[in-house]
C-alpha positions in Angstrom: -142.6 0.0 -13.6 -139.2 -1.8 -12.8 -139.4 -5.1 -10.7 -135.9 -5.5 -10.4 -135.7 -4.6 -6.9 -138.3 -7.3 -6.1 -134.9 -9.6 -6.0 -133.3 -8.1 -3.8 -135.4 -7.2 -1.0 -136.7 -11.4 -1.8 -132.8 -12.4 -0.7 -132.5 -10.3 2.2 -136.3 -11.4 3.2 -135.2 -15.0 2.5 -131.9 -14.6 4.9 -133.5 -12.7 7.5 -136.6 -15.7 7.7 -133.7 -18.3 7.7 -132.0 -16.0 10.7 -135.1 -16.5 12.7 -135.7 -20.4 12.1 -132.3 -20.8 13.0 -132.8 -18.6 15.9 -135.7 -21.1 17.0 -133.7 -24.5 16.4 -131.2 -22.9 19.0 -133.7 -22.3 21.4 -135.0 -26.0 21.4 -133.8 -28.7 24.3 -130.9 -30.6 23.3 -131.6 -33.6 25.0 -129.7 -35.3 28.5 -125.8 -34.9 28.6 -125.7 -38.4 26.4 -127.1 -36.7 23.7 -125.4 -33.5 24.1 -122.2 -35.5 23.3 -122.9 -37.1 20.6 -124.1 -34.3 19.1 -121.2 -32.3 19.8 -119.0 -35.1 18.1 -120.7 -35.1 15.1 -120.7 -31.4 15.3 -117.1 -31.6 15.6 -115.6 -33.9 13.2 -118.1 -32.3 10.3 -116.2 -29.3 11.4 -113.0 -30.4 10.8 -113.7 -32.0 7.4 -115.5 -29.2 6.3 -112.1 -26.7 7.4 -109.9 -29.4 5.7 -111.8 -29.4 2.7 -112.2 -26.0 2.2 -108.0 -25.4 2.6 -107.7 -27.4 -0.3 -110.6 -26.1 -2.7 -108.7 -22.4 -1.0 -105.6 -23.2 -3.3 -108.0 -24.3 -6.4 -110.3 -20.9 -6.5 -106.6 -18.9 -6.2 -104.9 -20.8 -8.7 -107.6 -20.8 -11.1 -108.3 -17.1 -9.8 -104.8 -16.0 -11.6 -105.9 -18.3 -14.7 -108.9 -16.3 -15.4 -107.2 -12.8 -14.5 -104.2 -13.5 -16.6 -107.1 -14.4 -19.8 -109.1 -11.2 -18.8 -105.4 -8.9 -19.1 -105.2 -10.7 -22.5 -108.4 -10.0 -23.4 -110.4 -13.2 -23.4 -112.5 -12.5 -20.7 -114.2 -9.2 -19.1 -111.7 -8.3 -16.1 -115.1 -9.1 -13.8 -115.3 -12.5 -14.8 -112.2 -13.6 -12.1 -113.6 -11.5 -9.4 -117.4 -13.1 -9.6 -115.8 -16.8 -10.1 -114.5 -15.7 -6.2 -118.0 -14.4 -5.4 -119.6 -17.4 -7.1 -117.6 -20.2 -5.2 -117.8 -17.9 -1.7 -121.2 -18.1 -1.4 -122.0 -21.5 -2.3 -119.7 -22.8 0.1 -121.0 -20.2 2.7 -125.1 -21.8 1.4 -123.3 -25.2 2.4 -121.8 -24.4 5.5 -124.7 -22.9 7.5 -126.7 -25.5 6.0 -124.4 -27.9 7.7 -123.9 -25.9 11.2 -127.5 -25.7 11.9 -128.1 -29.3 10.4 -125.3 -30.2 13.0 -127.5 -29.0 15.8 -130.6 -29.8 15.1 -129.9 -33.5 15.2 -130.1 -33.9 19.0 -133.2 -31.3 19.6 -135.1 -33.2 16.7 -134.5 -36.3 18.9 -135.2 -34.3 21.9 -138.8 -32.6 20.3 -139.5 -36.9 19.0 -140.0 -37.4 23.1 -142.1 -35.1 23.6 -144.1 -35.7 20.3 -144.0 -36.8 16.4 -144.8 -33.1 15.6 -142.3 -31.3 17.4 -139.7 -33.3 16.1 -140.9 -33.2 12.7 -140.7 -29.1 12.6 -137.5 -29.1 14.3 -136.0 -31.2 11.5 -137.7 -29.5 8.8 -136.9 -25.6 10.3 -133.4 -27.0 10.0 -133.7 -28.0 6.4 -135.5 -25.2 5.5 -132.7 -22.6 7.0 -130.7 -24.9 4.3 -132.8 -23.7 1.6 -133.4 -20.3 2.1 -130.1 -19.5 2.2 -129.4 -20.9 -0.8 -131.8 -18.8 -2.3 -131.2 -16.1 -0.4 -127.5 -15.8 -1.2 -127.5 -17.0 -4.4 -130.6 -13.7 -5.4 -128.2 -11.3 -3.3 -125.1 -12.5 -5.3 -126.8 -12.1 -8.7 -128.4 -9.0 -7.5 -125.0 -7.4 -6.7 -123.4 -8.0 -10.0 -126.2 -7.1 -11.9 -126.4 -3.2 -10.0 -122.9 -3.0 -10.4 -122.0 -4.1 -14.1 -125.5 -2.0 -15.1 -123.6 1.1 -13.0 -120.7 0.0 -14.8 -121.5 0.2 -18.3 -123.4 3.2 -18.0 -120.2 5.3 -17.9 -117.4 2.8 -19.4 -116.9 1.2 -23.0 -119.0 -1.7 -23.5 -116.5 -5.2 -25.2 -117.4 -6.2 -28.5 -119.6 -3.6 -29.5 -122.5 -4.3 -28.2 -125.6 -2.8 -26.2 -125.1 -2.5 -22.7 -128.0 -5.3 -21.2 -126.1 -7.6 -23.5 -122.7 -7.1 -22.2 -124.3 -7.4 -18.4 -125.8 -10.8 -19.1 -122.8 -12.2 -21.1 -120.5 -11.1 -18.1 -122.5 -12.7 -16.0 -123.1 -15.6 -17.7 -119.4 -16.7 -16.9 -120.1 -16.3 -13.1 -121.7 -19.7 -12.5 -118.2 -21.4 -12.6 -117.6 -20.8 -9.6 -120.4 -22.1 -7.7 -120.0 -25.0 -10.3 -116.3 -25.5 -9.2 -117.2 -25.5 -5.7 -120.7 -27.3 -5.7 -118.5 -30.7 -7.3 -116.0 -30.7 -4.9 -118.6 -30.2 -2.2 -120.4 -32.9 -4.3 -117.9 -35.4 -4.8 -115.8 -34.8 -1.7 -118.4 -35.2 0.8 -119.9 -38.2 -0.7 -117.3 -39.9 -0.8 -116.2 -39.6 2.8 -120.2 -40.1 3.8 -120.6 -43.2 2.2 -116.7 -44.9 3.0 -117.7 -44.4 6.5 -121.5 -45.1 5.5 -120.2 -48.9 4.2 -117.5 -48.8 6.4 -119.6 -48.5 9.3 -122.4 -51.3 7.6 -120.2 -53.7 6.5 -118.5 -54.8 10.1 -120.9 -53.8 12.1 -124.3 -54.8 10.4 -123.1 -57.6 8.3 -120.2 -59.4 10.2 -120.4 -58.1 13.8 -124.1 -58.4 13.9 -125.1 -54.7 15.9 -127.9 -52.8 15.5 -127.5 -49.8 13.2 -126.1 -46.8 14.8 -125.1 -48.9 17.6 -122.6 -46.7 20.0 -119.9 -50.1 20.1 -119.3 -48.9 16.1 -116.1 -47.0 15.8 -117.5 -45.9 12.4 -121.4 -44.7 13.6 -119.4 -40.5 14.4 -118.3 -40.7 10.9 -121.0 -42.0 9.1 -123.5 -39.4 11.0 -120.6 -37.0 9.8 -121.0 -37.4 6.2 -124.9 -37.5 6.3 -124.3 -33.9 7.0 -121.0 -33.0 4.9 -122.3 -34.6 1.8 -126.3 -34.5 2.0 -126.6 -31.0 3.8 -123.4 -28.9 2.9 -122.7 -31.2 -0.9 -126.9 -30.8 -1.6 -126.5 -27.1 -1.0 -124.2 -26.1 -2.8 -125.3 -28.3 -5.6 -128.1 -26.6 -6.2 -127.0 -23.0 -4.9 -125.6 -23.5 -8.4 -128.5 -25.1 -10.2 -130.6 -22.1 -8.9 -128.2 -19.3 -9.9 -127.3 -21.0 -13.4 -130.7 -21.0 -14.6 -131.2 -17.5 -14.0 -128.3 -16.7 -15.6 -128.8 -18.7 -18.3 -132.4 -17.5 -19.1 -131.6 -13.8 -18.9 -129.0 -14.2 -21.7 -131.3 -16.1 -23.5 -134.1 -13.8 -22.6 -131.5 -10.8 -24.4 -131.2 -12.8 -26.9 -135.0 -13.1 -27.9 -134.9 -9.6 -27.8 -136.7 -8.8 -24.7 -134.1 -7.0 -23.2 -134.0 -5.8 -20.1 -137.7 -7.1 -19.8 -135.9 -10.5 -20.4 -133.9 -10.3 -17.4 -136.5 -9.0 -15.3 -139.1 -11.7 -15.5 -136.4 -14.4 -13.7 -135.1 -12.6 -11.3 -138.7 -11.7 -10.1 -139.7 -14.6 -10.1 -137.0 -16.2 -8.1 -138.1 -12.9 -6.1 -141.7 -14.6 -5.5 -140.7 -18.2 -5.3 -138.8 -16.8 -2.2 -142.3 -15.9 -0.2 -144.3 -18.6 -1.4 -141.5 -20.9 0.1 -142.1 -19.1 3.3 -146.0 -19.3 3.1 -145.5 -22.9 2.6 -143.3 -23.8 5.4 -146.3 -23.1 7.7 -148.2 -25.4 6.3 -146.1 -28.8 7.4 -147.6 -30.1 10.5 -148.2 -34.1 11.1 -150.7 -35.7 13.4 -149.0 -38.2 15.9 -150.0 -41.4 13.4 -146.1 -42.4 12.9 -146.9 -43.7 9.3 -144.5 -42.4 6.2 -148.0 -41.7 4.3 -149.3 -39.2 6.9 -145.7 -37.9 7.0 -144.8 -37.6 4.1 -148.3 -35.8 3.1 -147.0 -33.2 5.9 -143.7 -32.2 3.8 -146.0 -32.0 0.6 -148.6 -29.8 1.9 -146.0 -26.8 2.0 -144.7 -27.9 -1.5 -147.7 -27.9 -3.3 -148.8 -24.3 -1.5 -145.4 -23.2 -2.3 -146.3 -23.9 -6.0 -149.9 -23.0 -6.7 -148.8 -19.4 -5.3 -145.8 -19.2 -7.8 -148.1 -20.3 -10.2 -150.7 -18.3 -9.5 -148.1 -14.6 -9.3 -146.3 -15.6 -12.2 -149.6 -14.9 -14.3 -149.4 -11.3 -13.3 -145.9 -10.8 -13.1 -145.6 -12.2 -16.5 -148.5 -9.9 -18.4 -146.8 -6.9 -16.4 -143.6 -7.6 -17.5 -143.1 -8.9 -20.8 -147.4 -7.7 -22.0 -150.1 -10.1 -22.8 -148.7 -10.6 -26.1 -145.9 -13.4 -24.5 -147.9 -14.9 -22.1 -146.8 -18.2 -23.1 -144.0 -17.7 -21.1 -146.8 -18.0 -18.8 -147.4 -21.5 -19.3 -143.5 -22.3 -19.9 -143.4 -21.3 -16.4 -145.9 -23.9 -15.3 -144.8 -26.5 -17.7 -141.3 -26.7 -15.2 -143.4 -26.7 -12.1 -145.3 -29.7 -13.4 -142.9 -31.2 -14.6 -140.6 -31.0 -11.2 -144.0 -32.1 -9.5 -144.2 -35.5 -11.6 -141.0 -36.1 -11.6 -141.0 -36.1 -8.0 -143.9 -38.4 -7.9 -142.0 -41.2 -10.0 -138.9 -40.6 -7.4 -141.3 -41.5 -5.1 -143.0 -44.5 -6.8 -139.5 -46.2 -7.4 -138.1 -45.8 -4.3 -140.7 -45.5 -1.1 -141.5 -49.0 0.4 -145.2 -48.1 0.0 -145.0 -49.4 -3.8 -144.2 -52.0 -5.5 -140.7 -51.5 -7.0 -139.0 -51.3 -3.9 -141.2 -54.1 -1.9 -139.9 -56.3 -5.2 -136.5 -56.2 -4.0 -137.4 -57.0 -0.6 -138.7 -59.9 -1.9 -136.0 -60.8 -3.7 -133.5 -60.5 -1.1 -135.0 -64.1 0.0 -132.6 -65.9 -2.6 -129.4 -63.6 -1.8 -127.6 -60.8 -2.0 -127.1 -61.1 -5.8 -130.9 -61.0 -6.7 -131.2 -58.0 -4.7 -128.2 -56.0 -6.7 -130.2 -57.3 -9.8 -133.6 -56.4 -9.0 -132.0 -53.2 -8.0 -130.6 -52.5 -10.8 -133.5 -53.3 -13.1 -135.6 -50.9 -10.7 -133.3 -48.0 -11.2 -132.9 -48.6 -15.1 -136.7 -48.8 -14.9 -137.0 -45.7 -13.1 -135.6 -43.6 -15.9 -138.5 -43.5 -18.4 -140.7 -41.1 -16.5 -138.5 -38.7 -15.4 -136.8 -38.4 -19.4 -140.2 -39.0 -20.9 -141.2 -36.1 -18.7 -138.1 -33.4 -19.3 -138.0 -33.7 -22.8 -142.2 -32.8 -22.9 -141.2 -29.8 -20.7 -138.7 -29.0 -23.2 -140.9 -29.0 -26.3 -144.3 -27.6 -24.2 -142.2 -25.2 -23.1 -140.1 -24.1 -26.4 -143.8 -24.0 -28.2 -145.4 -22.2 -25.3 -143.2 -19.4 -25.9 -143.1 -18.7 -29.4 -140.5 -21.2 -30.8 -142.4 -21.9 -34.1 -142.2 -18.3 -35.4 -138.2 -17.3 -33.1 -136.1 -19.9 -32.1 -135.0 -17.7 -29.6 -137.9 -17.3 -28.0 -138.4 -21.1 -27.8 -134.9 -21.2 -26.3 -135.4 -18.7 -23.3 -139.2 -20.9 -22.4 -137.0 -23.8 -22.0 -134.9 -21.7 -19.6 -137.8 -20.5 -18.3 -139.5 -23.7 -17.2 -135.9 -24.2 -15.4 -136.2 -21.3 -13.4 -139.8 -22.3 -12.8 -139.1 -25.6 -11.8 -136.3 -24.5 -9.2 -138.4 -21.5 -8.0 -140.1 -23.1 -5.1 -136.0 -24.3 -3.7 -136.7 -22.6 -0.3 -139.1 -25.4 0.9 -138.0 -28.0 -1.9 -134.6 -28.1 -1.0 -136.0 -28.1 3.0 -137.6 -31.5 2.3 -134.5 -32.9 1.1 -132.4 -31.3 3.5 -134.7 -32.4 6.7 -133.5 -36.5 6.3 -130.0 -36.4 6.7 -131.3 -34.4 10.5 -133.9 -37.6 10.7 -131.3 -39.9 9.7 -128.5 -38.7 12.6 -131.5 -38.1 15.1 -132.5 -41.1 15.0 -128.6 -42.3 15.2 -128.8 -39.9 18.4 -131.6 -41.9 20.0 -130.2 -44.6 19.3 -126.5 -44.0 21.1 -128.4 -42.6 23.5 -130.4 -45.5 24.6 -133.3 -43.7 24.1 -136.8 -45.5 24.9 -138.1 -47.9 22.5 -141.0 -45.5 21.5 -138.9 -42.5 20.8 -136.6 -44.6 18.6 -140.0 -45.5 16.9 -140.7 -41.6 16.0 -137.4 -41.0 14.9 -137.5 -44.4 12.9 -140.7 -42.7 11.2 -139.2 -38.9 10.5 -135.7 -41.2 9.3 -137.7 -43.4 6.7 -139.8 -40.3 5.6 -135.9 -38.9 4.9 -135.1 -41.5 3.1 -138.3 -40.8 0.4 -138.0 -37.0 0.9 -133.8 -37.1 -0.4 -134.6 -39.4 -2.9 -137.6 -37.2 -4.2 -134.9 -34.0 -3.7 -132.3 -35.9 -5.9 -135.0 -36.8 -8.9 -135.9 -32.8 -8.6 -131.7 -31.5 -8.5 -131.4 -33.9 -11.4 -134.3 -33.0 -13.6 -133.5 -29.5 -12.7 -130.2 -30.1 -13.7 -131.0 -31.0 -17.1 -132.9 -28.1 -17.8 -130.6 -25.8 -16.4 -127.8 -28.0 -18.7 -129.3 -27.6 -22.0 -130.5 -23.6 -21.3 -126.2 -23.0 -20.7 -125.8 -24.8 -23.7 -128.5 -22.5 -25.9 -126.3 -19.6 -23.7 -123.1 -21.0 -25.0 -123.5 -21.0 -28.7 -125.3 -17.4 -28.5 -121.7 -16.6 -26.3 -119.5 -18.1 -29.5 -121.8 -15.9 -32.0 -120.6 -12.6 -29.9 -116.8 -13.6 -30.1 -117.7 -13.9 -34.1 -117.9 -17.8 -34.6 -121.0 -19.4 -36.1 -121.5 -22.7 -34.4 -122.1 -25.8 -36.6 -124.3 -28.2 -34.8 -125.2 -31.0 -37.3 -124.5 -34.2 -36.4 -122.7 -34.9 -39.7 -120.1 -32.5 -38.9 -116.8 -35.1 -37.8 -116.1 -32.8 -34.7 -119.7 -32.6 -33.2 -119.8 -36.5 -34.0 -116.5 -36.5 -32.0 -117.7 -34.6 -29.0 -120.6 -36.1 -28.4 -118.8 -39.6 -28.7 -116.4 -38.7 -25.9 -119.8 -36.1 -24.3 -121.6 -39.6 -23.6 -118.6 -41.8 -22.4 -118.0 -38.8 -19.8 -120.5 -39.7 -17.4 -119.3 -43.2 -17.1 -115.9 -42.7 -16.5 -116.7 -40.0 -14.3 -118.8 -42.5 -11.7 -115.8 -44.9 -12.3 -113.4 -42.5 -10.8 -115.7 -41.6 -8.0 -117.4 -45.3 -6.9 -114.1 -46.4 -7.0 -112.8 -44.0 -4.5 -116.0 -44.7 -2.3 -114.4 -48.3 -2.5 -111.0 -47.7 -1.5 -111.9 -45.4 1.1 -114.0 -47.9 2.5 -111.6 -50.7 2.8 -110.0 -47.9 4.6 -112.5 -47.7 6.8 -113.4 -51.9 7.4 -109.7 -51.9 8.3 -110.0 -49.9 10.5 -113.0 -50.8 12.7 -112.0 -54.6 12.3 -108.8 -53.3 13.8 -110.8 -51.7 17.1 -112.9 -54.6 17.4 -110.1 -57.1 17.7 -107.7 -54.7 19.6 -109.7 -52.6 21.8 -110.3 -54.9 24.8 -114.2 -54.9 26.2 -115.8 -52.8 23.0 -118.3 -55.2 22.1 -119.4 -55.8 25.9 -119.9 -51.8 25.9 -117.4 -51.2 28.9 -115.0 -49.8 26.5 -115.4 -46.9 24.3 -114.0 -46.5 20.8 -111.8 -44.5 18.7 -114.6 -42.4 16.5 -112.2 -39.6 15.6 -109.5 -41.9 14.1 -112.4 -43.4 11.6 -113.0 -39.9 11.0 -110.3 -38.9 10.0 -109.1 -41.4 7.6 -112.2 -40.8 6.2 -111.1 -37.2 5.9 -108.0 -37.4 4.6 -109.2 -40.2 1.5 -112.3 -38.0 0.6 -109.7 -35.0 -0.1 -107.1 -37.2 -2.2 -110.1 -39.1 -4.3 -112.1 -35.7 -5.1 -109.1 -34.5 -7.2 -109.5 -36.6 -10.3 -112.9 -36.3 -11.1 -113.1 -32.9 -10.6 -109.8 -31.9 -13.0 -112.0 -34.0 -15.6 -114.9 -32.3 -15.7 -113.2 -29.3 -15.5 -110.8 -29.8 -18.2 -112.8 -32.3 -20.7 -114.2 -29.1 -22.1 -111.3 -26.9 -22.6 -109.0 -30.2 -24.0 -111.6 -31.1 -26.4 -112.1 -27.7 -27.5 -108.5 -26.9 -28.0 -107.6 -30.0 -30.0 -111.2 -30.4 -32.0 -112.8 -27.0 -31.9 -116.0 -25.2 -30.7 -118.4 -27.3 -32.6 -116.9 -30.4 -30.9 -117.7 -28.7 -27.3 -121.1 -28.4 -28.4 -121.7 -32.3 -29.2 -119.7 -33.5 -25.8 -122.4 -30.8 -23.6 -124.8 -32.3 -25.1 -123.6 -36.4 -25.1 -123.0 -35.8 -21.1 -126.0 -34.1 -20.6 -128.1 -37.1 -22.4 -126.7 -39.8 -20.9 -125.6 -37.9 -17.7 -129.3 -37.2 -17.1 -130.4 -40.9 -17.5 -127.6 -42.5 -15.5 -127.9 -39.6 -12.8 -131.7 -40.7 -12.7 -130.9 -44.5 -13.0 -128.0 -44.4 -9.9 -130.2 -41.8 -7.3 -133.5 -44.2 -7.7 -131.1 -47.8 -7.3 -130.1 -46.2 -4.3 -132.8 -45.1 -2.8 -135.1 -48.2 -3.5 -132.1 -50.5 -1.8 -132.0 -48.4 0.6 -135.4 -48.2 1.4 -136.1 -51.9 1.0 -133.6 -52.6 3.5 -135.6 -50.7 6.1 -138.4 -52.4 4.9 -137.5 -55.1 6.2 -136.1 -54.0 9.4 -139.9 -53.3 9.7 -140.7 -57.2 10.3 -141.2 -58.0 6.9 -139.5 -60.8 5.3 -138.3 -61.9 8.3 -137.2 -58.6 9.7 -133.6 -57.8 11.3 -131.1 -60.1 11.9 -132.9 -62.6 9.2 -130.9 -64.0 5.6 -133.2 -61.4 3.4 -132.0 -58.3 6.0 -127.9 -59.3 5.9 -128.5 -59.6 1.8 -130.2 -56.3 1.6 -127.6 -54.8 3.8 -125.4 -55.9 0.6 -127.9 -54.1 -1.6 -127.6 -51.2 0.6 -123.9 -51.1 0.6 -124.1 -50.7 -3.5 -126.4 -48.7 -3.6 -124.6 -45.8 -0.7 -122.3 -44.6 -3.6 -125.1 -44.9 -6.6 -127.1 -42.6 -4.7 -124.9 -40.3 -2.7 -121.7 -39.9 -4.7 -121.6 -40.5 -8.6 -125.5 -40.2 -9.2 -125.8 -36.5 -7.6 -122.5 -35.4 -9.0 -123.6 -35.7 -12.2 -125.5 -32.9 -11.7 -122.9 -31.1 -11.6 -120.7 -32.8 -14.3 -122.6 -32.0 -17.0 -123.4 -28.1 -15.6 -119.8 -27.6 -15.1 -118.7 -28.5 -18.2 -121.3 -26.0 -19.9 -119.9 -23.0 -17.3 -116.5 -23.8 -18.4 -117.4 -23.8 -22.0 -118.5 -20.7 -21.7 -116.2 -18.7 -20.0 -113.0 -20.2 -22.2 -115.7 -20.1 -25.5 -113.2 -17.1 -26.7 -109.3 -19.0 -25.7 -111.1 -21.9 -27.2 -111.8 -19.8 -30.6 -108.9 -18.1 -31.3 -106.2 -20.7 -29.9 -108.4 -24.4 -31.5 -106.2 -26.7 -33.4 -109.3 -27.0 -35.8 -110.5 -23.2 -37.2 
């Protein structure tokens, strides 16, 4: 029985449930007039930013489309690739836009919900995150399903290129589609990350450190830009990022399944598993409930229940699914799925341990604040470096286990298929996993809304509890995104090898090959160069915000006394312009590096480049994300009253650490996920061109 029809059904189910949740959110009370005014300002700023970003990205996509079209006309690519490139970018951008739109609608409603009860605020914020998660998986599956059925119809009645069978032609063509999603994800992540952290750092340095006013104080001219940044970076950017991981893991695994000799069955498993994950994620959302006890552990368990239920459902259903599609002789593939699910949970728990103020690593950073900013930064860096141990070991163990479970001891291709399936398993519950991540910015904005609207202290206490949980879930989500990126990138590198073979070239992967070795060195360096560019971009953009906030405090009479209103729009404009300008160079680095290395040194060097970037990029991304999350929660731990509380010497030192951690965890670290995947996608798309035009054959 052909089960592929479950993929489009799953996509439609996800989209319909997302519409249901969005309708529920919009029906909720938005609060008083002041709360509505604040939410409207954030909404207008976020839409203005995305409009400007999408205008710039559109120019890139039009240019890239004609380049790909030219390559297609010259025979390097199948004619459908340029058009699929556009659909991948469009759906990735659309997923981010929808998630951001609902998030900006949900923040004041979350604050208003917290006025009724903690559980009400939690439910609204989580529902907003679920809209993001289900939109990503729904649009991703829809894009893949439409292209699969179209190509299946087309190749049934037209000549197949390269003299290969139909299913190989379908998967090798679909492999190229992810470049559009990857490109859009990089622009969204880098641009949004620069915007959000420039505004955040500028607001903190002048507001909290220099002026001594609270976080989210309405007198701070950068406070609206800060809230806008949470939405364009942590919602729209994260959505586009994981859309690309989700689609990339499915198409890479499908191609590896065909290479392993599994035919249509090898394609069916990842697509149908994704559909099962949709239903499991929807069921999991109904288990997210909390009591009125405003402790982080209680709230964290409320969210974790939903994820665990979804994971258990996928684990159970996958057994019967794989047994039916592949047969009992391939049941080892099921254990590869379990490996991916378990790896995702372990990476999340590890991230929680190193970034939550409930545990010793983050508390050690708070203790270090007593001796000043330098020790805060030193301890935070040490915590981040230490935190790489568990994720690296877990991903390494997952690769080995999934490889051998699926028959790697007897068939190299089958083993690689198992690695790809483990990535699909990890991402199968993305609908709810991304919901717990996208929940964070909504809770953060709700806290800002409560502060600026001067809601009673007990309401602010509830929103602070939701916000503190959001920091942990955001850090956990970043760890999950990084881990899934590593497995997806490895599957893409394997798919690149098969793609090169389709064009009659056998890759040399030996470390003794000079081209591979040089590629390794260059690839290992690229994540550091990329992070340097993005960190410096945040620094330059933040400096402009600092100067503007200082100017307004100095020139606007009555601003500090609260009798005059700051010019919020000016800070939004500055951050927007800076982000659009600064994101160009890092983005071009990711897109052009594989092409330049391939043309100059050969396809073997590209293998080294991708491997080097994967290894160092994975570890560096974990370190930066966890250092940033730990610095942020150490600051909040002090603000709860520990080590002197707000306004103390320790608090000011912790704020300095947090400002360093901001671009770590929200700009450079998360963008590395996309760097390592986009480079692989570009290599696959340009493989034929590089083979025929490389200086070294």
